ZALUM-353848 format. One record per residue (C-alpha): x, y, z. Coordinates in steps of 0.5 Angstrom, whole numbers, plus 2048, in hexadecimal, padded with zeros to 3 digits. Example, Ala and Ser with C-alpha at 12.3 -4.5 7.8 and 13.67 -1.06 7.14 Angstrom:
   px   py   pz
  819  7F7  810
  81B  7FE  80E
# end
This chain:
   px   py   pz
  7D9  7EA  84A
  7D5  7E6  844
  7D7  7E5  83D
  7D2  7EA  83B
  7D5  7F0  83E
  7DD  7EE  83C
  7DB  7EE  835
  7D8  7F4  836
  7DD  7F8  839
  7E2  7F5  835
  7DD  7F8  830
  7DE  7FF  834
  7E6  7FE  833
  7E6  7FC  82C
  7E1  803  82B
  7E6  807  82E
  7EC  805  82A
  7E8  806  823
  7E6  80D  826
  7EF  80E  828
  7F0  80B  821
  7EC  810  81D
  7EF  816  821
  7F6  814  81E
  7F5  814  817
  7FC  812  815
  7F9  814  80E
  7F9  81B  810
  800  81B  812
  803  818  80C
  7FF  81D  806
  803  822  809
  80A  81F  808
  80F  821  804
  810  81C  7FE
  818  81F  7FD
  81D  81A  801
  823  81D  804
  829  818  803
  82D  817  809
  833  817  804
  834  81B  7FE
  835  818  7F7
  838  81A  7F1
  835  818  7EA
  837  819  7E3
  83A  820  7E6
  834  822  7EB
  834  821  7F3
  82E  81E  7F5
  82C  820  7FC
  825  81F  7FC
  820  81B  7F6
  819  81E  7F5
  814  81A  7F4
  80E  81F  7F4
  80D  81C  7ED
  809  816  7F0
  802  81A  7F1
  803  81A  7E9
  803  813  7E8
  7FD  80F  7E4
  7FA  809  7E4
  7FE  808  7DD
  805  809  7E0
  803  803  7E5
  802  7FF  7DF
  809  801  7DD
  80C  7FF  7E4
  808  7F9  7E4
  80B  7F7  7DD
  812  7F8  7DF
  811  7F4  7E5
  80E  7EF  7E0
  814  7F0  7DC
  819  7EF  7E2
  815  7E9  7E4
  815  7ED  7EB
  80F  7EA  7EE
  80F  7EF  7F4
  80A  7ED  7FA
  809  7F4  7FC
  80A  7F9  7F7
  80B  7FF  7FC
  811  7FC  800
  814  7F8  7FB
  81B  7FC  7F9
  81B  7FA  7F2
  813  7FC  7F1
  815  803  7F5
  81B  804  7F0
  817  804  7EA
  812  808  7ED
  817  80D  7EF
  81B  80D  7E8
  814  80F  7E4
  813  814  7E8
  81A  817  7E9
  81D  815  7E1
  823  813  7E5
  826  80C  7E2
  826  805  7E6
  82E  808  7E7
  82D  80D  7EB
  829  808  7F0
  82D  803  7F1
  832  807  7F3
  82E  809  7F8
  82F  808  800
  82A  803  803
  828  808  808
  827  80D  803
  822  808  7FE
  81E  806  804
  81D  80D  805
  81A  80E  7FE
  817  807  7FF
  814  809  805
  812  810  802
  80F  80C  7FC
  80A  807  800
  808  80D  805
  805  810  7FF
  802  80B  7FC
  7FF  808  801
  7FE  80E  806
  7FF  814  802
# end
């Protein structure tokens, strides 16, 4: 097989891979994902018990909300490289959309906070 035939064969394989990737559009899956995070355990905070957290207000956030969170991060001297993978950044987004204070989020297990962080990540990057 000469070099030209090999290049054509590789291009055909790449085209097949692109077609497969387009058929498996993960965006559609994420658009229908629930924005309610179910905790692995129950938490008691301010006399109320929490076994889940509703993040549906993510859909209502505006550019001004993004600017507010960025200002908070600047005031904290916290400069995440990847905002939606950063625990502190996502914690403040969750605080904004739920109205719950930092103390609530600080008491969550690492696993439950990662669930919140993951939902925020998926919402902003794929939702």
